All heavy atoms as TSV, in Angstrom:
chain	resi	resn	atom	element	x	y	z
A	1	MET	N	N	100.651	78.929	86.540
A	1	MET	CA	C	101.653	79.209	87.548
A	1	MET	C	C	103.028	79.090	86.888
A	1	MET	O	O	103.256	78.220	86.060
A	1	MET	CB	C	101.527	78.252	88.713
A	1	MET	CG	C	102.514	78.520	89.792
A	1	MET	SD	S	102.029	77.658	91.283
A	1	MET	CE	C	103.341	78.122	92.331
A	2	ALA	N	N	103.918	79.958	87.275
A	2	ALA	CA	C	105.286	79.946	86.763
A	2	ALA	C	C	106.252	80.037	87.934
A	2	ALA	O	O	106.023	80.765	88.899
A	2	ALA	CB	C	105.504	81.112	85.822
A	3	ILE	N	N	107.332	79.281	87.855
A	3	ILE	CA	C	108.398	79.308	88.851
A	3	ILE	C	C	109.680	79.655	88.118
A	3	ILE	O	O	109.896	79.187	87.000
A	3	ILE	CB	C	108.533	77.942	89.547
A	3	ILE	CG1	C	107.231	77.599	90.273
A	3	ILE	CG2	C	109.701	77.938	90.512
A	3	ILE	CD1	C	107.198	76.196	90.830
A	4	PHE	N	N	110.512	80.498	88.721
A	4	PHE	CA	C	111.741	80.886	88.032
A	4	PHE	C	C	112.925	80.991	88.977
A	4	PHE	O	O	112.775	81.176	90.177
A	4	PHE	CB	C	111.551	82.208	87.276
A	4	PHE	CG	C	111.196	83.357	88.165
A	4	PHE	CD1	C	112.190	84.137	88.730
A	4	PHE	CD2	C	109.883	83.663	88.445
A	4	PHE	CE1	C	111.876	85.200	89.553
A	4	PHE	CE2	C	109.555	84.726	89.258
A	4	PHE	CZ	C	110.558	85.494	89.815
A	5	TYR	N	N	114.104	80.829	88.381
A	5	TYR	CA	C	115.381	80.983	89.065
A	5	TYR	C	C	116.322	81.621	88.066
A	5	TYR	O	O	116.437	81.151	86.932
A	5	TYR	CB	C	115.916	79.626	89.525
A	5	TYR	CG	C	117.267	79.714	90.187
A	5	TYR	CD1	C	117.374	80.067	91.513
A	5	TYR	CD2	C	118.431	79.448	89.478
A	5	TYR	CE1	C	118.613	80.157	92.134
A	5	TYR	CE2	C	119.673	79.534	90.087
A	5	TYR	CZ	C	119.755	79.885	91.413
A	5	TYR	OH	O	120.979	79.981	92.014
A	6	SER	N	N	116.971	82.696	88.454
A	6	SER	CA	C	117.819	83.429	87.525
A	6	SER	C	C	119.134	83.805	88.201
A	6	SER	O	O	119.153	84.157	89.377
A	6	SER	CB	C	117.086	84.698	87.070
A	6	SER	OG	O	117.915	85.502	86.287
A	7	THR	N	N	120.218	83.732	87.437
A	7	THR	CA	C	121.511	84.196	87.927
A	7	THR	C	C	122.038	85.249	86.959
A	7	THR	O	O	121.717	85.231	85.775
A	7	THR	CB	C	122.535	83.056	88.034
A	7	THR	OG1	O	122.746	82.498	86.743
A	7	THR	CG2	C	122.070	81.984	88.985
A	8	ASN	N	N	122.829	86.159	87.473
A	8	ASN	CA	C	123.384	87.231	86.653
A	8	ASN	C	C	124.763	87.585	87.209
A	8	ASN	O	O	124.892	87.969	88.365
A	8	ASN	CB	C	122.455	88.445	86.685
A	8	ASN	CG	C	122.866	89.527	85.730
A	8	ASN	OD1	O	124.009	89.574	85.264
A	8	ASN	ND2	N	121.954	90.418	85.444
A	9	ASN	N	N	125.780	87.461	86.377
A	9	ASN	CA	C	127.138	87.780	86.830
A	9	ASN	C	C	127.390	89.279	86.952
A	9	ASN	O	O	128.330	89.696	87.620
A	9	ASN	CB	C	128.178	87.167	85.889
A	9	ASN	CG	C	128.229	85.670	86.020
A	9	ASN	OD1	O	127.963	85.133	87.089
A	9	ASN	ND2	N	128.553	84.987	84.941
A	10	PHE	N	N	126.570	90.089	86.300
A	10	PHE	CA	C	126.742	91.550	86.324
A	10	PHE	C	C	125.459	92.234	86.782
A	10	PHE	O	O	125.024	93.217	86.197
A	10	PHE	CB	C	127.163	92.066	84.945
A	10	PHE	CG	C	128.433	91.453	84.453
A	10	PHE	CD1	C	128.416	90.471	83.492
A	10	PHE	CD2	C	129.647	91.844	84.987
A	10	PHE	CE1	C	129.586	89.895	83.047
A	10	PHE	CE2	C	130.826	91.272	84.554
A	10	PHE	CZ	C	130.799	90.295	83.579
A	11	GLY	N	N	124.840	91.726	87.840
A	11	GLY	CA	C	123.598	92.299	88.346
A	11	GLY	C	C	123.778	93.751	88.751
A	11	GLY	O	O	124.832	94.150	89.237
A	12	GLY	N	N	122.749	94.546	88.529
A	12	GLY	CA	C	122.806	95.965	88.874
A	12	GLY	C	C	122.027	96.267	90.130
A	12	GLY	O	O	120.902	95.818	90.304
A	13	ASN	N	N	122.620	97.006	91.021
A	13	ASN	CA	C	121.985	97.393	92.271
A	13	ASN	C	C	122.359	98.839	92.564
A	13	ASN	O	O	123.524	99.212	92.482
A	13	ASN	CB	C	122.469	96.481	93.406
A	13	ASN	CG	C	121.673	96.656	94.660
A	13	ASN	OD1	O	120.485	96.920	94.617
A	13	ASN	ND2	N	122.326	96.523	95.798
A	14	LEU	N	N	121.371	99.669	92.889
A	14	LEU	CA	C	121.659	101.063	93.226
A	14	LEU	C	C	122.046	101.168	94.694
A	14	LEU	O	O	121.343	100.675	95.571
A	14	LEU	CB	C	120.440	101.945	92.951
A	14	LEU	CG	C	120.080	102.158	91.492
A	14	LEU	CD1	C	118.805	102.982	91.379
A	14	LEU	CD2	C	121.203	102.836	90.748
A	15	ILE	N	N	123.177	101.800	94.947
A	15	ILE	CA	C	123.618	102.045	96.317
A	15	ILE	C	C	123.832	103.551	96.493
A	15	ILE	O	O	124.093	104.267	95.538
A	15	ILE	CB	C	124.911	101.276	96.650
A	15	ILE	CG1	C	126.041	101.643	95.688
A	15	ILE	CG2	C	124.667	99.780	96.644
A	15	ILE	CD1	C	127.386	101.066	96.071
A	16	THR	N	N	123.679	104.021	97.705
A	16	THR	CA	C	123.823	105.442	97.997
A	16	THR	C	C	125.280	105.772	98.299
A	16	THR	O	O	125.911	105.120	99.132
A	16	THR	CB	C	122.967	105.840	99.203
A	16	THR	OG1	O	121.622	105.440	98.960
A	16	THR	CG2	C	123.001	107.329	99.435
A	17	ASP	N	N	125.791	106.777	97.620
A	17	ASP	CA	C	127.126	107.294	97.908
A	17	ASP	C	C	126.953	108.356	98.991
A	17	ASP	O	O	126.390	109.426	98.737
A	17	ASP	CB	C	127.752	107.887	96.647
A	17	ASP	CG	C	129.175	108.377	96.866
A	17	ASP	OD1	O	129.569	108.602	98.031
A	17	ASP	OD2	O	129.884	108.548	95.862
A	18	GLU	N	N	127.383	108.059	100.193
A	18	GLU	CA	C	127.189	108.957	101.335
A	18	GLU	C	C	127.892	110.302	101.149
A	18	GLU	O	O	127.412	111.329	101.616
A	18	GLU	CB	C	127.671	108.287	102.632
A	18	GLU	CG	C	126.971	106.993	102.971
A	18	GLU	CD	C	125.500	107.186	103.280
A	18	GLU	OE1	O	125.111	108.269	103.765
A	18	GLU	OE2	O	124.729	106.248	103.026
A	19	LEU	N	N	129.004	110.310	100.456
A	19	LEU	CA	C	129.770	111.532	100.262
A	19	LEU	C	C	129.037	112.522	99.357
A	19	LEU	O	O	128.922	113.704	99.678
A	19	LEU	CB	C	131.151	111.207	99.683
A	19	LEU	CG	C	132.113	112.370	99.501
A	19	LEU	CD1	C	132.417	113.030	100.848
A	19	LEU	CD2	C	133.399	111.899	98.841
A	20	THR	N	N	128.514	112.034	98.227
A	20	THR	CA	C	127.845	112.927	97.266
A	20	THR	C	C	126.328	112.901	97.386
A	20	THR	O	O	125.650	113.673	96.725
A	20	THR	CB	C	128.223	112.540	95.828
A	20	THR	OG1	O	127.774	111.200	95.584
A	20	THR	CG2	C	129.721	112.635	95.616
A	21	GLU	N	N	125.779	111.999	98.213
A	21	GLU	CA	C	124.337	111.824	98.384
A	21	GLU	C	C	123.642	111.557	97.056
A	21	GLU	O	O	122.548	112.066	96.783
A	21	GLU	CB	C	123.721	113.030	99.096
A	21	GLU	CG	C	124.241	113.214	100.502
A	21	GLU	CD	C	123.598	114.382	101.216
A	21	GLU	OE1	O	122.828	115.133	100.607
A	21	GLU	OE2	O	123.886	114.542	102.414
A	22	THR	N	N	124.278	110.756	96.210
A	22	THR	CA	C	123.701	110.326	94.941
A	22	THR	C	C	123.717	108.802	94.889
A	22	THR	O	O	124.351	108.143	95.713
A	22	THR	CB	C	124.499	110.880	93.738
A	22	THR	OG1	O	125.848	110.401	93.815
A	22	THR	CG2	C	124.496	112.397	93.729
A	23	TYR	N	N	123.007	108.264	93.910
A	23	TYR	CA	C	122.998	106.821	93.714
A	23	TYR	C	C	124.097	106.416	92.748
A	23	TYR	O	O	124.362	107.097	91.770
A	23	TYR	CB	C	121.644	106.350	93.169
A	23	TYR	CG	C	120.539	106.435	94.180
A	23	TYR	CD1	C	119.561	107.404	94.077
A	23	TYR	CD2	C	120.455	105.525	95.226
A	23	TYR	CE1	C	118.540	107.489	94.996
A	23	TYR	CE2	C	119.435	105.595	96.160
A	23	TYR	CZ	C	118.483	106.579	96.040
A	23	TYR	OH	O	117.472	106.647	96.956
A	24	GLN	N	N	124.724	105.303	93.038
A	24	GLN	CA	C	125.749	104.730	92.177
A	24	GLN	C	C	125.318	103.315	91.787
A	24	GLN	O	O	124.697	102.612	92.588
A	24	GLN	CB	C	127.096	104.655	92.914
A	24	GLN	CG	C	127.610	105.977	93.405
A	24	GLN	CD	C	128.006	106.895	92.263
A	24	GLN	OE1	O	128.521	106.462	91.246
A	24	GLN	NE2	N	127.740	108.176	92.426
A	25	LEU	N	N	125.653	102.909	90.578
A	25	LEU	CA	C	125.335	101.563	90.119
A	25	LEU	C	C	126.425	100.597	90.581
A	25	LEU	O	O	127.600	100.785	90.297
A	25	LEU	CB	C	125.227	101.533	88.594
A	25	LEU	CG	C	124.871	100.190	87.983
A	25	LEU	CD1	C	123.504	99.714	88.478
A	25	LEU	CD2	C	124.878	100.297	86.469
A	26	GLU	N	N	126.011	99.579	91.310
A	26	GLU	CA	C	126.926	98.547	91.787
A	26	GLU	C	C	126.717	97.298	90.928
A	26	GLU	O	O	125.596	96.837	90.762
A	26	GLU	CB	C	126.608	98.224	93.252
A	26	GLU	CG	C	127.394	97.083	93.816
A	26	GLU	CD	C	126.914	96.715	95.202
A	26	GLU	OE1	O	125.718	96.416	95.370
A	26	GLU	OE2	O	127.740	96.722	96.108
A	27	ARG	N	N	127.786	96.759	90.350
A	27	ARG	CA	C	127.719	95.556	89.513
A	27	ARG	C	C	128.322	94.381	90.273
A	27	ARG	O	O	129.523	94.332	90.479
A	27	ARG	CB	C	128.493	95.767	88.214
A	27	ARG	CG	C	127.892	96.768	87.307
A	27	ARG	CD	C	126.644	96.206	86.720
A	27	ARG	NE	N	126.227	96.976	85.563
A	27	ARG	CZ	C	125.178	96.691	84.854
A	27	ARG	NH1	N	124.439	95.659	85.162
A	27	ARG	NH2	N	124.846	97.436	83.839
A	28	LYS	N	N	127.453	93.466	90.746
A	28	LYS	CA	C	127.901	92.284	91.480
A	28	LYS	C	C	127.009	91.108	91.072
A	28	LYS	O	O	125.859	91.295	90.716
A	28	LYS	CB	C	127.784	92.501	92.981
A	28	LYS	CG	C	128.644	93.639	93.488
A	28	LYS	CD	C	129.414	93.251	94.676
A	28	LYS	CE	C	130.360	94.393	95.015
A	28	LYS	NZ	N	130.857	94.344	96.312
A	29	PRO	N	N	127.533	89.881	91.148
A	29	PRO	CA	C	126.710	88.711	90.821
A	29	PRO	C	C	125.473	88.620	91.714
A	29	PRO	O	O	125.537	88.928	92.910
A	29	PRO	CB	C	127.652	87.530	91.064
A	29	PRO	CG	C	129.015	88.105	90.966
A	29	PRO	CD	C	128.904	89.513	91.466
A	30	GLN	N	N	124.339	88.204	91.117
A	30	GLN	CA	C	123.079	88.088	91.848
A	30	GLN	C	C	122.366	86.795	91.478
A	30	GLN	O	O	122.548	86.260	90.392
A	30	GLN	CB	C	122.139	89.250	91.508
A	30	GLN	CG	C	122.624	90.594	91.902
A	30	GLN	CD	C	121.671	91.696	91.465
A	30	GLN	OE1	O	120.769	91.481	90.668
A	30	GLN	NE2	N	121.884	92.881	91.981
A	31	LYS	N	N	121.523	86.330	92.406
A	31	LYS	CA	C	120.601	85.224	92.163
A	31	LYS	C	C	119.208	85.722	92.544
A	31	LYS	O	O	119.037	86.372	93.579
A	31	LYS	CB	C	120.933	84.021	93.037
A	31	LYS	CG	C	122.256	83.373	92.717
A	31	LYS	CD	C	122.456	82.100	93.515
A	31	LYS	CE	C	122.818	82.429	94.938
A	31	LYS	NZ	N	123.161	81.261	95.746
A	32	VAL	N	N	118.205	85.441	91.695
A	32	VAL	CA	C	116.822	85.831	91.963
A	32	VAL	C	C	115.937	84.623	91.697
A	32	VAL	O	O	116.128	83.917	90.707
A	32	VAL	CB	C	116.393	87.020	91.066
A	32	VAL	CG1	C	114.937	87.378	91.306
A	32	VAL	CG2	C	117.277	88.233	91.311
A	33	TRP	N	N	114.957	84.369	92.569
A	33	TRP	CA	C	114.038	83.254	92.394
A	33	TRP	C	C	112.656	83.665	92.868
A	33	TRP	O	O	112.496	84.618	93.628
A	33	TRP	CB	C	114.535	82.024	93.158
A	33	TRP	CG	C	114.717	82.264	94.629
A	33	TRP	CD1	C	113.809	82.045	95.624
A	33	TRP	CD2	C	115.872	82.801	95.282
A	33	TRP	NE1	N	114.325	82.413	96.847
A	33	TRP	CE2	C	115.597	82.871	96.656
A	33	TRP	CE3	C	117.108	83.239	94.824
A	33	TRP	CZ2	C	116.510	83.354	97.575
A	33	TRP	CZ3	C	118.009	83.711	95.759
A	33	TRP	CH2	C	117.718	83.753	97.111
A	34	GLY	N	N	111.633	82.942	92.406
A	34	GLY	CA	C	110.282	83.259	92.825
A	34	GLY	C	C	109.233	82.511	92.043
A	34	GLY	O	O	109.531	81.546	91.326
A	35	TYR	N	N	107.981	82.966	92.162
A	35	TYR	CA	C	106.873	82.350	91.434
A	35	TYR	C	C	105.820	83.400	91.112
A	35	TYR	O	O	105.786	84.484	91.712
A	35	TYR	CB	C	106.259	81.189	92.224
A	35	TYR	CG	C	105.570	81.603	93.501
A	35	TYR	CD1	C	104.233	81.978	93.504
A	35	TYR	CD2	C	106.245	81.614	94.703
A	35	TYR	CE1	C	103.594	82.360	94.673
A	35	TYR	CE2	C	105.632	81.986	95.877
A	35	TYR	CZ	C	104.299	82.356	95.862
A	35	TYR	OH	O	103.682	82.740	97.014
A	36	GLU	N	N	104.959	83.050	90.191
A	36	GLU	CA	C	103.833	83.902	89.803
A	36	GLU	C	C	102.640	83.003	89.539
A	36	GLU	O	O	102.775	81.940	88.930
A	36	GLU	CB	C	104.170	84.688	88.547
A	36	GLU	CG	C	103.072	85.612	88.098
A	36	GLU	CD	C	103.474	86.443	86.892
A	36	GLU	OE1	O	104.671	86.617	86.653
A	36	GLU	OE2	O	102.549	86.913	86.199
A	37	ALA	N	N	101.469	83.417	90.014
A	37	ALA	CA	C	100.238	82.655	89.809
A	37	ALA	C	C	99.126	83.606	89.382
A	37	ALA	O	O	99.093	84.758	89.806
A	37	ALA	CB	C	99.839	81.931	91.089
A	38	ALA	N	N	98.227	83.111	88.539
A	38	ALA	CA	C	97.092	83.921	88.072
A	38	ALA	C	C	95.839	83.058	88.036
A	38	ALA	O	O	95.894	81.879	87.666
A	38	ALA	CB	C	97.375	84.487	86.692
A	39	ILE	N	N	94.725	83.644	88.439
A	39	ILE	CA	C	93.422	82.978	88.416
A	39	ILE	C	C	92.430	83.928	87.746
A	39	ILE	O	O	92.386	85.117	88.071
A	39	ILE	CB	C	92.933	82.647	89.843
A	39	ILE	CG1	C	93.905	81.715	90.539
A	39	ILE	CG2	C	91.539	82.051	89.807
A	39	ILE	CD1	C	93.596	81.483	92.000
A	40	ASN	N	N	91.633	83.405	86.823
A	40	ASN	CA	C	90.605	84.205	86.143
A	40	ASN	C	C	89.247	83.539	86.292
A	40	ASN	O	O	89.139	82.320	86.232
A	40	ASN	CB	C	90.938	84.346	84.650
A	40	ASN	CG	C	92.198	85.134	84.422
A	40	ASN	OD1	O	92.371	86.191	85.003
A	40	ASN	ND2	N	93.082	84.611	83.596
A	41	PHE	N	N	88.214	84.359	86.484
A	41	PHE	CA	C	86.845	83.879	86.611
A	41	PHE	C	C	85.960	84.614	85.614
A	41	PHE	O	O	86.070	85.820	85.463
A	41	PHE	CB	C	86.280	84.169	88.020
A	41	PHE	CG	C	87.040	83.531	89.124
A	41	PHE	CD1	C	87.965	84.260	89.846
A	41	PHE	CD2	C	86.834	82.204	89.459
A	41	PHE	CE1	C	88.672	83.687	90.881
A	41	PHE	CE2	C	87.541	81.621	90.491
A	41	PHE	CZ	C	88.458	82.366	91.206
A	42	THR	N	N	85.073	83.891	84.985
A	42	THR	CA	C	84.062	84.512	84.137
A	42	THR	C	C	82.771	84.536	84.936
A	42	THR	O	O	82.189	83.486	85.233
A	42	THR	CB	C	83.877	83.722	82.826
A	42	THR	OG1	O	85.115	83.700	82.138
A	42	THR	CG2	C	82.814	84.368	81.955
A	43	VAL	N	N	82.332	85.736	85.319
A	43	VAL	CA	C	81.120	85.902	86.117
A	43	VAL	C	C	79.899	85.870	85.209
A	43	VAL	O	O	78.900	85.229	85.515
A	43	VAL	CB	C	81.175	87.220	86.920
A	43	VAL	CG1	C	79.907	87.429	87.706
A	43	VAL	CG2	C	82.394	87.220	87.835
A	44	SER	N	N	79.986	86.562	84.102
A	44	SER	CA	C	78.911	86.585	83.106
A	44	SER	C	C	79.535	86.878	81.743
A	44	SER	O	O	80.755	86.983	81.627
A	44	SER	CB	C	77.860	87.646	83.465
A	44	SER	OG	O	78.403	88.941	83.312
A	45	ASP	N	N	78.701	87.019	80.721
A	45	ASP	CA	C	79.217	87.325	79.386
A	45	ASP	C	C	79.976	88.644	79.338
A	45	ASP	O	O	80.857	88.835	78.510
A	45	ASP	CB	C	78.075	87.366	78.363
A	45	ASP	CG	C	77.498	85.990	78.100
A	45	ASP	OD1	O	78.208	84.995	78.358
A	45	ASP	OD2	O	76.347	85.907	77.630
A	46	ASN	N	N	79.628	89.569	80.235
A	46	ASN	CA	C	80.235	90.900	80.218
A	46	ASN	C	C	81.249	91.144	81.331
A	46	ASN	O	O	81.875	92.195	81.358
A	46	ASN	CB	C	79.147	91.971	80.311
A	46	ASN	CG	C	78.208	91.936	79.126
A	46	ASN	OD1	O	78.628	91.615	78.023
A	46	ASN	ND2	N	76.949	92.243	79.353
A	47	ILE	N	N	81.361	90.201	82.264
A	47	ILE	CA	C	82.225	90.447	83.426
A	47	ILE	C	C	83.211	89.297	83.609
A	47	ILE	O	O	82.813	88.139	83.751
A	47	ILE	CB	C	81.398	90.626	84.718
A	47	ILE	CG1	C	80.457	91.813	84.591
A	47	ILE	CG2	C	82.316	90.806	85.917
A	47	ILE	CD1	C	79.512	91.965	85.760
A	48	ASP	N	N	84.487	89.640	83.604
A	48	ASP	CA	C	85.563	88.705	83.932
A	48	ASP	C	C	86.333	89.286	85.115
A	48	ASP	O	O	86.591	90.485	85.172
A	48	ASP	CB	C	86.540	88.535	82.769
A	48	ASP	CG	C	85.968	87.720	81.635
A	48	ASP	OD1	O	85.096	86.879	81.902
A	48	ASP	OD2	O	86.409	87.927	80.490
A	49	LEU	N	N	86.683	88.439	86.056
A	49	LEU	CA	C	87.493	88.852	87.199
A	49	LEU	C	C	88.810	88.090	87.165
A	49	LEU	O	O	88.844	86.919	86.791
A	49	LEU	CB	C	86.776	88.549	88.515
A	49	LEU	CG	C	85.472	89.290	88.772
A	49	LEU	CD1	C	84.851	88.792	90.069
A	49	LEU	CD2	C	85.723	90.779	88.842
A	50	GLY	N	N	89.859	88.759	87.568
A	50	GLY	CA	C	91.152	88.104	87.582
A	50	GLY	C	C	91.965	88.522	88.791
A	50	GLY	O	O	91.773	89.606	89.353
A	51	PHE	N	N	92.847	87.643	89.191
A	51	PHE	CA	C	93.727	87.892	90.323
A	51	PHE	C	C	95.098	87.330	89.975
A	51	PHE	O	O	95.198	86.234	89.422
A	51	PHE	CB	C	93.174	87.200	91.578
A	51	PHE	CG	C	94.113	87.240	92.743
A	51	PHE	CD1	C	94.239	88.384	93.504
A	51	PHE	CD2	C	94.875	86.121	93.077
A	51	PHE	CE1	C	95.109	88.418	94.577
A	51	PHE	CE2	C	95.745	86.144	94.151
A	51	PHE	CZ	C	95.862	87.296	94.906
A	52	SER	N	N	96.123	88.073	90.265
A	52	SER	CA	C	97.473	87.553	90.068
A	52	SER	C	C	98.329	87.935	91.266
A	52	SER	O	O	98.091	88.939	91.931
A	52	SER	CB	C	98.089	88.080	88.772
A	52	SER	OG	O	98.304	89.463	88.860
A	53	TYR	N	N	99.311	87.098	91.532
A	53	TYR	CA	C	100.218	87.331	92.649
A	53	TYR	C	C	101.602	86.866	92.239
A	53	TYR	O	O	101.752	85.816	91.593
A	53	TYR	CB	C	99.762	86.553	93.888
A	53	TYR	CG	C	100.648	86.784	95.084
A	53	TYR	CD1	C	100.514	87.931	95.844
A	53	TYR	CD2	C	101.632	85.871	95.435
A	53	TYR	CE1	C	101.338	88.164	96.939
A	53	TYR	CE2	C	102.456	86.084	96.525
A	53	TYR	CZ	C	102.304	87.231	97.272
A	53	TYR	OH	O	103.119	87.458	98.341
A	54	SER	N	N	102.602	87.643	92.586
A	54	SER	CA	C	103.976	87.222	92.329
A	54	SER	C	C	104.819	87.490	93.566
A	54	SER	O	O	104.585	88.441	94.303
A	54	SER	CB	C	104.554	87.940	91.115
A	54	SER	OG	O	104.606	89.325	91.340
A	55	TRP	N	N	105.751	86.611	93.784
A	55	TRP	CA	C	106.673	86.730	94.916
A	55	TRP	C	C	108.066	86.423	94.399
A	55	TRP	O	O	108.257	85.469	93.633
A	55	TRP	CB	C	106.290	85.743	96.007
A	55	TRP	CG	C	107.277	85.695	97.128
A	55	TRP	CD1	C	107.292	86.490	98.227
A	55	TRP	CD2	C	108.392	84.822	97.245
A	55	TRP	NE1	N	108.356	86.168	99.032
A	55	TRP	CE2	C	109.059	85.127	98.438
A	55	TRP	CE3	C	108.907	83.819	96.455
A	55	TRP	CZ2	C	110.189	84.474	98.866
A	55	TRP	CZ3	C	110.055	83.157	96.879
A	55	TRP	CH2	C	110.677	83.485	98.081
A	56	LEU	N	N	109.028	87.240	94.768
A	56	LEU	CA	C	110.391	86.950	94.397
A	56	LEU	C	C	111.342	87.401	95.485
A	56	LEU	O	O	111.011	88.239	96.321
A	56	LEU	CB	C	110.767	87.572	93.051
A	56	LEU	CG	C	110.656	89.070	92.893
A	56	LEU	CD1	C	111.952	89.608	92.347
A	56	LEU	CD2	C	109.546	89.342	91.892
A	57	GLU	N	N	112.493	86.803	95.451
A	57	GLU	CA	C	113.522	87.086	96.440
A	57	GLU	C	C	114.862	86.971	95.726
A	57	GLU	O	O	114.983	86.258	94.743
A	57	GLU	CB	C	113.416	86.062	97.573
A	57	GLU	CG	C	114.291	86.353	98.757
A	57	GLU	CD	C	113.933	85.449	99.914
A	57	GLU	OE1	O	113.036	85.828	100.682
A	57	GLU	OE2	O	114.528	84.364	100.022
A	58	GLY	N	N	115.844	87.667	96.224
A	58	GLY	CA	C	117.149	87.595	95.579
A	58	GLY	C	C	118.271	87.923	96.543
A	58	GLY	O	O	118.051	88.520	97.595
A	59	LYS	N	N	119.449	87.511	96.155
A	59	LYS	CA	C	120.641	87.757	96.972
A	59	LYS	C	C	121.801	88.168	96.082
A	59	LYS	O	O	121.909	87.744	94.940
A	59	LYS	CB	C	121.059	86.493	97.715
A	59	LYS	CG	C	120.198	86.131	98.878
A	59	LYS	CD	C	120.801	84.952	99.609
A	59	LYS	CE	C	120.022	84.630	100.859
A	59	LYS	NZ	N	120.642	83.548	101.626
A	60	LYS	N	N	122.671	88.992	96.652
A	60	LYS	CA	C	123.979	89.222	96.046
A	60	LYS	C	C	124.797	87.980	96.366
A	60	LYS	O	O	124.868	87.559	97.526
A	60	LYS	CB	C	124.664	90.441	96.643
A	60	LYS	CG	C	123.992	91.748	96.354
A	60	LYS	CD	C	124.789	92.865	97.004
A	60	LYS	CE	C	124.018	94.138	97.044
A	60	LYS	NZ	N	124.733	95.202	97.738
A	61	THR	N	N	125.379	87.376	95.360
A	61	THR	CA	C	126.150	86.152	95.569
A	61	THR	C	C	127.328	86.408	96.491
A	61	THR	O	O	127.616	85.622	97.398
A	61	THR	CB	C	126.642	85.596	94.223
A	61	THR	OG1	O	125.509	85.435	93.373
A	61	THR	CG2	C	127.325	84.274	94.384
A	62	GLU	N	N	127.984	87.523	96.291
A	62	GLU	CA	C	129.128	87.884	97.117
A	62	GLU	C	C	128.612	88.417	98.455
A	62	GLU	O	O	127.922	89.423	98.522
A	62	GLU	CB	C	129.935	88.971	96.407
A	62	GLU	CG	C	131.225	89.353	97.070
A	62	GLU	CD	C	131.958	90.397	96.248
A	62	GLU	OE1	O	132.392	90.064	95.140
A	62	GLU	OE2	O	132.030	91.552	96.715
A	63	GLY	N	N	128.885	87.736	99.527
A	63	GLY	CA	C	128.451	88.178	100.844
A	63	GLY	C	C	127.106	87.632	101.262
A	63	GLY	O	O	126.666	87.852	102.376
A	64	ASP	N	N	126.390	86.921	100.366
A	64	ASP	CA	C	125.095	86.314	100.678
A	64	ASP	C	C	124.118	87.332	101.290
A	64	ASP	O	O	123.486	87.073	102.303
A	64	ASP	CB	C	125.303	85.121	101.613
A	64	ASP	CG	C	124.181	84.117	101.523
A	64	ASP	OD1	O	123.585	83.986	100.435
A	64	ASP	OD2	O	123.885	83.474	102.541
A	65	ILE	N	N	124.019	88.514	100.666
A	65	ILE	CA	C	123.187	89.614	101.167
A	65	ILE	C	C	121.898	89.685	100.355
A	65	ILE	O	O	121.929	89.682	99.128
A	65	ILE	CB	C	123.946	90.954	101.053
A	65	ILE	CG1	C	125.228	90.894	101.880
A	65	ILE	CG2	C	123.059	92.114	101.480
A	65	ILE	CD1	C	126.171	92.045	101.624
A	66	TYR	N	N	120.742	89.759	101.034
A	66	TYR	CA	C	119.457	89.850	100.352
A	66	TYR	C	C	119.333	91.175	99.605
A	66	TYR	O	O	119.770	92.219	100.102
A	66	TYR	CB	C	118.294	89.728	101.349
A	66	TYR	CG	C	118.031	88.310	101.763
A	66	TYR	CD1	C	118.561	87.804	102.931
A	66	TYR	CD2	C	117.256	87.474	100.964
A	66	TYR	CE1	C	118.326	86.500	103.318
A	66	TYR	CE2	C	117.016	86.167	101.343
A	66	TYR	CZ	C	117.552	85.687	102.517
A	66	TYR	OH	O	117.322	84.394	102.890
A	67	LEU	N	N	118.717	91.136	98.417
A	67	LEU	CA	C	118.444	92.350	97.650
A	67	LEU	C	C	117.257	93.071	98.265
A	67	LEU	O	O	116.322	92.444	98.771
A	67	LEU	CB	C	118.153	91.993	96.190
A	67	LEU	CG	C	119.285	91.320	95.431
A	67	LEU	CD1	C	118.808	90.897	94.055
A	67	LEU	CD2	C	120.483	92.230	95.329
A	68	ASP	N	N	117.263	94.388	98.190
A	68	ASP	CA	C	116.172	95.172	98.770
A	68	ASP	C	C	115.204	95.633	97.670
A	68	ASP	O	O	115.306	95.244	96.521
A	68	ASP	CB	C	116.716	96.353	99.560
A	68	ASP	CG	C	117.558	97.289	98.714
A	68	ASP	OD1	O	117.524	97.190	97.478
A	68	ASP	OD2	O	118.247	98.149	99.288
A	69	GLY	N	N	114.256	96.466	98.048
A	69	GLY	CA	C	113.232	96.963	97.127
A	69	GLY	C	C	113.754	97.836	96.004
A	69	GLY	O	O	113.034	98.117	95.057
A	70	ASN	N	N	114.993	98.303	96.086
A	70	ASN	CA	C	115.568	99.066	94.983
A	70	ASN	C	C	115.915	98.166	93.807
A	70	ASN	O	O	116.047	98.641	92.683
A	70	ASN	CB	C	116.833	99.802	95.430
A	70	ASN	CG	C	116.537	100.946	96.352
A	70	ASN	OD1	O	115.479	101.550	96.275
A	70	ASN	ND2	N	117.461	101.261	97.234
A	71	SER	N	N	116.082	96.874	94.054
A	71	SER	CA	C	116.503	95.943	93.010
A	71	SER	C	C	115.390	95.040	92.524
A	71	SER	O	O	115.345	94.689	91.356
A	71	SER	CB	C	117.656	95.083	93.509
A	71	SER	OG	O	118.748	95.874	93.856
A	72	ILE	N	N	114.520	94.602	93.421
A	72	ILE	CA	C	113.434	93.700	93.064
A	72	ILE	C	C	112.131	94.199	93.673
A	72	ILE	O	O	112.131	94.908	94.671
A	72	ILE	CB	C	113.728	92.252	93.521
A	72	ILE	CG1	C	113.981	92.175	95.021
A	72	ILE	CG2	C	114.898	91.672	92.759
A	72	ILE	CD1	C	114.173	90.767	95.534
A	73	ASN	N	N	111.029	93.824	93.056
A	73	ASN	CA	C	109.707	94.302	93.498
A	73	ASN	C	C	109.255	93.589	94.767
A	73	ASN	O	O	109.526	92.411	94.942
A	73	ASN	CB	C	108.668	94.029	92.422
A	73	ASN	CG	C	108.950	94.761	91.150
A	73	ASN	OD1	O	109.860	95.552	91.069
A	73	ASN	ND2	N	108.166	94.478	90.145
A	74	PRO	N	N	108.509	94.279	95.608
A	74	PRO	CA	C	107.869	93.603	96.733
A	74	PRO	C	C	106.664	92.800	96.227
A	74	PRO	O	O	106.212	93.020	95.114
A	74	PRO	CB	C	107.420	94.758	97.640
A	74	PRO	CG	C	107.280	95.916	96.732
A	74	PRO	CD	C	108.279	95.722	95.623
A	75	PRO	N	N	106.142	91.867	97.045
A	75	PRO	CA	C	104.962	91.086	96.604
A	75	PRO	C	C	103.780	91.979	96.262
A	75	PRO	O	O	103.624	93.040	96.815
A	75	PRO	CB	C	104.646	90.202	97.806
A	75	PRO	CG	C	105.896	90.157	98.606
A	75	PRO	CD	C	106.603	91.439	98.351
């Protein structure tokens, strides 16, 4: 199992420019935290099964706004 906490003063987030209907890169401070866990089973000499799960969440520091799926992965 791994637990992490990360900060970035120049975090990148894609935002939509309504005027041009294109994506623009927004550089704002971010915080991201989460965990990852993995379990492996040996069923027989020829069969191994594994399962992993990760969860993370993040916020733009300025405005305390949660990051969406464009910036971080869903579980």
